C-alpha positions as CSV (number, residue, x, y, z in Angstrom):
1,X,55.4,91.8,107.4
2,X,55.3,95.3,106.1
3,X,52.9,97.4,104.0
4,X,54.2,97.4,100.4
5,X,54.3,101.2,100.2
6,X,56.4,101.3,103.4
7,X,58.7,98.5,102.2
8,X,59.4,100.1,98.8
9,X,60.0,103.5,100.3
10,X,62.3,102.3,103.1
11,X,64.4,100.4,100.6
12,X,64.7,103.5,98.4
13,X,62.6,102.4,95.4
14,X,60.1,105.2,95.5
15,X,58.2,107.4,97.9
16,X,55.2,106.0,99.7
17,X,53.0,108.2,97.5
18,X,54.6,106.9,94.4
19,X,54.2,103.2,95.4
20,X,50.6,103.0,94.0
21,X,51.9,103.9,90.5
22,X,54.6,101.2,90.8
23,X,52.0,98.7,91.9
24,X,49.4,99.7,89.3
25,X,52.0,99.3,86.5
26,X,52.4,95.7,87.4
27,X,56.1,96.1,88.5
28,X,55.5,94.7,91.9
29,X,54.5,91.1,92.7
30,X,53.9,89.1,95.9
31,X,54.5,85.4,95.7
32,X,54.4,85.6,92.0
33,X,51.0,87.4,91.8
34,X,50.5,91.1,91.0
35,X,50.3,93.1,94.2
36,X,46.9,94.2,95.3
37,X,47.7,97.7,96.4
38,X,50.0,99.9,98.6
39,X,48.5,98.7,101.9
40,X,49.0,95.0,101.1
41,X,51.3,93.4,103.7
42,X,54.1,91.0,102.7
43,X,57.4,89.5,103.8
44,X,60.3,91.1,101.9
45,X,61.4,87.6,100.6
46,X,58.0,87.2,98.8
47,X,58.2,90.6,97.0
48,X,59.7,91.1,93.5
49,X,60.1,94.4,91.6
50,X,60.3,93.9,87.9
51,X,61.0,90.2,88.6
52,X,64.0,90.9,90.9
53,X,64.2,90.3,94.7
54,X,64.3,93.4,96.9
55,X,67.6,95.1,97.2
56,X,69.3,94.1,100.6
57,X,66.1,94.1,102.6
58,X,67.9,93.1,105.8
59,X,70.5,95.8,105.8
60,X,74.0,96.7,104.5
61,X,77.5,96.8,105.8
62,X,80.1,98.3,103.3
63,X,83.8,98.7,103.5
64,X,84.7,101.8,101.5
65,X,88.0,103.2,100.4
66,X,87.3,106.8,101.1
67,X,89.1,109.2,98.7
68,X,90.3,112.7,99.7
69,X,87.9,115.6,99.4
70,X,84.8,113.9,100.8
71,X,83.2,114.2,104.2
72,X,81.3,111.6,106.2
73,X,78.4,113.9,107.0
74,X,74.9,114.0,105.6
75,X,74.9,117.8,106.0
76,X,75.1,119.1,102.4
77,X,76.5,122.4,103.6
78,X,79.7,120.5,104.6
79,X,80.4,119.6,101.0
80,X,80.5,116.5,98.9
81,X,80.1,113.3,101.0
82,X,81.0,109.6,100.8
83,X,77.3,108.7,100.4
84,X,77.3,110.3,96.9
85,X,79.5,107.3,95.8
86,X,76.7,104.9,96.5
87,X,73.8,103.9,94.2
88,X,71.0,106.4,94.3
89,X,68.6,103.8,95.7
90,X,70.9,103.2,98.7
91,X,71.1,106.9,99.3
92,X,67.3,106.9,99.8
93,X,67.1,104.0,102.3
94,X,65.5,104.3,105.7
95,X,67.2,103.6,108.1
96,X,69.7,105.8,106.5
97,X,73.2,104.5,105.7
98,X,75.8,106.2,107.9
99,X,79.5,105.9,108.7
100,X,80.9,104.1,111.6
101,X,83.1,106.9,113.0
102,X,84.3,109.6,110.6
103,X,87.3,110.5,108.5
104,X,87.6,114.2,107.6
105,X,87.9,115.4,104.0
106,X,91.7,115.6,104.2
107,X,92.0,111.9,105.3
108,X,91.7,108.9,103.0
109,X,91.3,105.3,103.7
110,X,89.1,102.6,105.3
111,X,85.6,103.6,106.5
112,X,82.7,101.4,107.2
113,X,79.1,102.4,106.2
114,X,76.0,100.7,107.4
115,X,72.3,101.0,108.3
116,X,72.7,98.8,111.3
117,X,72.5,101.2,114.3
118,X,73.6,98.6,116.9
119,X,76.8,98.0,114.9
120,X,77.6,101.8,114.8
121,X,77.2,101.9,118.6
122,X,79.3,98.8,119.2
123,X,82.2,99.8,116.9
124,X,82.4,103.4,118.0
125,X,82.1,102.8,121.7
126,X,85.4,103.4,123.5
127,X,84.8,100.4,125.8
128,X,85.2,98.0,122.9
129,X,88.7,99.4,122.0
130,X,88.6,98.5,118.3
131,X,92.1,99.3,117.0
132,X,92.5,101.5,114.0
133,X,95.8,102.1,112.2
134,X,96.6,105.4,110.5
135,X,99.6,106.2,108.3
136,X,100.7,109.8,108.8
137,X,103.1,111.7,106.6
138,X,104.8,114.5,108.5
139,X,106.1,117.9,107.3
140,X,109.5,117.3,108.9
141,X,111.5,114.2,109.9
142,X,111.6,113.0,113.5
143,X,115.2,112.7,114.6
144,X,116.1,109.2,115.9
145,X,116.8,110.6,119.3
146,X,113.1,111.7,119.7
147,X,111.4,108.6,118.4
148,X,111.7,106.7,121.7
149,X,110.5,109.8,123.7
150,X,107.4,110.2,121.5
151,X,106.7,106.5,121.4
152,X,106.8,106.3,125.2
153,X,104.5,109.4,125.5
154,X,101.9,108.1,123.2
155,X,101.9,104.6,124.8
156,X,101.7,106.0,128.3
157,X,98.1,107.2,128.1
158,X,99.0,110.5,129.7
159,X,98.9,112.9,126.7
160,X,96.2,115.5,127.2
161,X,95.2,117.3,124.0
162,X,94.7,121.1,124.1
163,X,91.2,122.1,125.4
164,X,90.6,118.6,126.8
165,X,90.8,117.2,130.3
166,X,90.9,113.5,129.7
167,X,94.2,111.9,128.5
168,X,94.2,110.0,125.3
169,X,94.1,106.3,125.5
170,X,97.4,104.5,125.0
171,X,98.4,104.6,121.3
172,X,101.1,102.6,119.5
173,X,103.6,104.4,117.3
174,X,105.7,102.7,114.6
175,X,108.0,104.7,112.5
176,X,108.1,103.6,108.8
177,X,110.6,106.3,107.9
178,X,111.7,109.6,109.5
179,X,108.7,111.3,108.0
180,X,106.2,108.4,107.9
181,X,104.6,106.9,111.0
182,X,101.9,104.4,111.8
183,X,99.7,105.2,114.8
184,X,97.3,102.7,116.3
185,X,94.4,104.2,118.2
186,X,91.5,102.6,120.1
187,X,89.4,105.8,120.2
188,X,88.4,108.4,117.7
189,X,88.6,112.0,119.0
190,X,88.3,115.0,116.7
191,X,91.4,115.2,114.4
192,X,93.2,113.1,117.0
193,X,96.2,111.9,115.0
194,X,96.9,115.5,113.8
195,X,96.5,116.9,117.3
196,X,98.7,114.3,118.9
197,X,101.6,114.9,116.6
198,X,101.0,118.7,116.9
199,X,101.5,118.3,120.7
200,X,105.1,117.0,120.1
201,X,105.9,119.6,117.5
202,X,105.1,117.9,114.2
203,X,102.6,118.7,111.5
204,X,100.7,116.0,109.6
205,X,100.5,116.8,105.9
206,X,98.8,113.6,104.8
207,X,96.8,111.0,106.6
208,X,95.4,107.6,105.6
209,X,93.6,104.9,107.6
210,X,94.8,101.5,106.5
211,X,93.0,99.2,109.0
212,X,89.9,99.0,111.2
213,X,90.0,96.1,113.6
214,X,90.8,93.0,111.5
215,X,89.8,94.7,108.2
216,X,92.1,96.2,105.6
217,X,91.5,97.7,102.2
218,X,93.1,95.0,100.2
219,X,93.1,96.0,96.5
220,X,90.1,98.4,96.8
221,X,90.7,101.5,94.7
222,X,89.6,104.9,96.1
223,X,85.9,105.5,95.8
224,X,85.0,101.8,95.6
225,X,83.7,99.4,98.3
226,X,83.0,95.8,99.0
227,X,80.1,94.4,101.0
228,X,80.5,92.6,104.3
229,X,78.0,89.9,105.4
230,X,75.6,91.1,108.1
231,X,77.0,88.5,110.5
232,X,80.6,89.5,110.0
233,X,80.8,91.2,113.4
234,X,78.7,88.5,115.0
235,X,75.9,91.0,115.6
236,X,72.3,90.3,114.8
237,X,70.9,92.6,112.1
238,X,68.7,95.4,113.3
239,X,65.1,94.9,112.1
240,X,64.8,96.7,108.9
241,X,62.2,97.5,106.3
242,X,62.2,93.9,105.1
243,X,62.4,92.2,108.5
244,X,59.5,90.8,110.5
245,X,59.4,92.3,114.0
246,X,59.7,89.9,116.9
247,X,56.5,88.6,118.3
């Protein structure tokens, strides 16, 4: 159970100080009865706001088609971010919705957003080796004679990026055309795809992530998302604003 003011604030409805006004207005009910006050404790499933159940009290997992020009940071000084695409209430949630890994502003494609911290850790941890597929467009074509060389280098797990000491994990290269390549990674280093191609003399001029594990974008348009069930990754939801803590 949670205090109503905490519950409403954590789910982005209002601030804790504003909760009394919401309750006094009769907008909040508990088990069909007007709420008593901000300090009243209740299960999220028993609470209604203007007759509607609470908005995703157990958490969110979103698969987003990230457009170009947006960052995956909450730092406003870094520019417009992917969270601005979400409903205002979701932007005010606590725990905050964050990205699982990042795509820079010049990279489009599949990104996962969630408020489930254990899922963020699980899917970004190198030990879980979640494959991610990127499609890179290169400034110049790779001659057929070099394709096998580069493929072997990327797959060997021996490529050391500039200013790093640890080699990249083995990566799979599949050439779609002389200037288009698919690269499968199981880690997520800073600007890794661009830096790997730079090491073999090729500039990436466009980059798109098409898959994350078993997930793909399907027919999602840039800037739109679809929800995934909380048990999609077989991971229990982190106790949230609406959950009852373990005894």
